[in-house]
N, C-alpha and C positions, 0 to 999 in steps of 0.2 A: 124806329131807328132814326138816329139824329140827323143824318144827311139825307134821308129819304124825302123830307119835306122840301129841302132846298133844291133837290133834283126835280121834284114835282113842279116847283115854282118855275124853274128854268124851262122845263118842257111845256108847261102851261103857257108861258109867255111865247115860246116859239110856235106852238100850235095855234094860239090866238092870233098871233101876227100873220101866220100863214093863212089861216082861215079868213082873216079880214082882207088880206090881199086877194084871195080867191073870190070873195064876195064882191069886190070892186071891179072884177073883170066881166066883160060882156058874155063870156062863154057859159055862165051859169054857175050853180053851186055844185061842187064836187063832194059826194058823200063817200066816206070811208067806213066800211063795216069792220069793226074790230073783231079779230079772231084770236084764239088762244094758241100760243106756240109753246112747246115744252122748253123749260129753262135750260140753258147750256150749263156745262160744268163751271165755267168762270162765274156765271150768275149765281149758281148755288154756293160756291166757295165764298163769294163776296157777301151774300146775305147771311150765310151761316156764321161767318166771323163777326158781322155786325150784331147778329142776334145773340151770340155768346156774350159779347160785351154788355148788351142790354140786360141779360140774366145776371151777370156779375154785379152790375150796378144796382139791380133790384136786391140782390143779396146784401150788398153794402148798406142800402137804405134800411132794410129790415134789421140788420145788425145794429145800426145807429138807434133804431127804435126799441132796442132791447129784445129783439126777436131773432129766431134762428132762420137764416135764409140760405144755408149751405146747400140745401136741395136744389135751389136755383143755380148756384155757382157750379155744382158738380154734376148736374143732370146729364149733359152730353158726354162728360168724361166717363160716367158710369155706363152710359149706353154704348160707348165705343170701347170700353175696357182699356183706356189709356192710363199709363202711369202718370204720376204728378209731373214728372220731367217732360214726358211727351206732350201732355196737355198744355204745359206752360209754353210750348212752341206755338200752339194755336193762339193763346192769349197774346203773346208778344207780336205775332203776325197781325192779329186783329187791331191792336193798338197802333202799329206802324201804318197799316192801311187806312185806318180812320184819320190819322194825322195828315197823310198825303192827300186824301180826298177832301178834307176840310179846307186845306189850302186852295185847292182848285175851286171849291164851292164859294169861298170868300171872294175870289177874283170874279167868278161868274155873277155873284150878287151885285158887285159894283158895276159891272158892265150892264146888267139888267136895269139897275137903278138909273144909270146914265141914259140908257135907251128910253126908259119911261119918261124921263125929263124932257125929251124931245118930241113927245106926242101930246098934242093938246087934250085938255079934259073933254069928256063927252058932253054934249054931242060933238062929234068931229065936224070941222068945217067942211062945207060941200067941196068935193074934189080933192080933199086931202087923202093922200095915199100913205098908208102905214108902211114904213120902210121894212125891208127884210131883217131878220135877226142879224146882229153883228157877227161877222165871220169868226171872230175870236171864240165865240161860244162853241162852235163846231170843233175848233182846235182844242179847246178845253175838254170837250167830251172825249176826244181821241186821247188826250193826255190822261184822263181819268181811267179809260180802258187800259192804257199802257201800264198805269200804276197798279191796277188790279191784276193784270196778267203777270207783272213782274213780282208782285208780292206772293201770288199763288205759286209761281215757279220757285221762289226762295223757300216757301213753306214746304213744298213737295220735296225739295232736296234735303231739307232738315229731318224729314220723317224717314223711318225705316220703310223698306218696300211693303212690308206687311201692314204697317200702320197707315201708309198712304192708300193702300188698297181697301183697308177697312173703312177709312174715312170716305173715300169716293163711293164705295158701295152704299154706305149710309146716306150720303147726300143724294144719290140717284134714286134710291129705293124709298127712304123714309122722309127725307127733307123736301124733295122735289114736289110732292103733291101739295105741300103747304105754300108754295111760291107760285104766284100768278104773274105772267109776263105778257104784255101786249105786243103788237107787231111793229109799232113805231115808237121811237126811232130804231135804226138798226145798229145798236151797240150794246155792249154787255152790261152796262150799269144803268139801264133804263129804269124808270120808276116801277117798282114792284112792291108787293106787299105779302105778308104772311096771311093767307086766307083762313087759316085755322091753326090751332095750337099744334105744334110739332110734338109728337109723343116720343 
């Protein structure tokens, strides 16, 4: 997924900066044991929409190479039993969400680049304290979560009750086992990955 790497970069920076601050304190090192938590419905919607775009782009690439990639494009449509019109709503929603998140990610990348510029190269000078992550990053994460929730709400309203139920049942039963979610940070668009192919 295209924005997964940028979110991972943001979170890696935040966790690195936090860890470095903790290491500089006299209280010792704090160890966090990662645990798995089940993905929430917004996380499932968000990653399903991104994965559908990935499959569509794979189908386009195969078509350009003179091969048939329609099985990629229509895989989930067939699984869900959606008409072309109903499935087009998912496609439109996925594109809209991708654009909204790309805008937030672009701003975050600039903030991170500026923050990196203020940190001396390794080894750090003795006594240098790495500053905390810029507050705007946290605001951006909240804005990303709001964008995801808003797009999900719009999509749900556009679907028939039967199709909405069918989609959510699929996400919870079939798609959820392929999504792994850590415990930090506490927001819905945290870095996640598909741990296995969704059938």
